[in-house]
N, C-alpha and C positions, 0 to 999 in steps of 0.2 A: 552554555553553548554545547555541552556534551549531548543532551537529548536530541538536538537537531542533527548532530553528526550521525546518530543512530538511524534517524529517519532518512538521511541521505543514502544509506546503504540498503534500504528496503527494496527499491527497484532492482538493484544489482543482485541481491539475494534471490528475488523472484525470477529474474532471467536465468540464473544459474540453478534454479530449482533447489535452493538451499533451505527452504522453509521446512519445518518439522511436519511430518505426516504420521498418522497412526496406522502403521501397516497391518495391524491385527484386524482393523475394520475395513480397510480398502483393498487388501490383497484378495479376499474371496470374491470381490465384485469383478465384473468383467472389464475389459479394456475400454468399452464404450462408456460405462459409468465413471471410470477413473478419469477419462478425458472430459466428461461433463463436470466432474468435481474440480478438475484443474481449471476449466474455463470459468466456473463460478468463482473460484479463488482469484483468478486474474481480474475478473470484473470487479470483485469486491475491493481488491487492492487498488485498482485504478480509480474507483469511486472515492476511496479514502484519500488517495493522493490528490484528486481533483478538489475535494472538500478542503484539505489543508491548504492548497494553493489559493483557493477562493478566499478563505479566511485570512491568509497572510496578505493577500492583495487588499482586502477590505481594511485591515489594520494599517497597511501602508498608506492608503488614501486618507484614512482618519488622521494619521500623524502628519501627513502633508497639509491637510486642511487647517490644522492648528499650529503649523510650523514647529513641530516638535522633532527632537532627535532621539 
């Protein structure tokens, strides 16, 4: 159950901008590029969360089809 608890806090960490960034590489870039990188990270995290949700839904439907718990 612990790995799932970690994944539950990923969106909160993203909203608080708590993910690790490598300032040595992004600091010299302009604010426009940093905003683009932030947008790309948000889209990537959203895609990962959507994939996890779809796979969990598929697993749920499979278990319900075979009356498993």
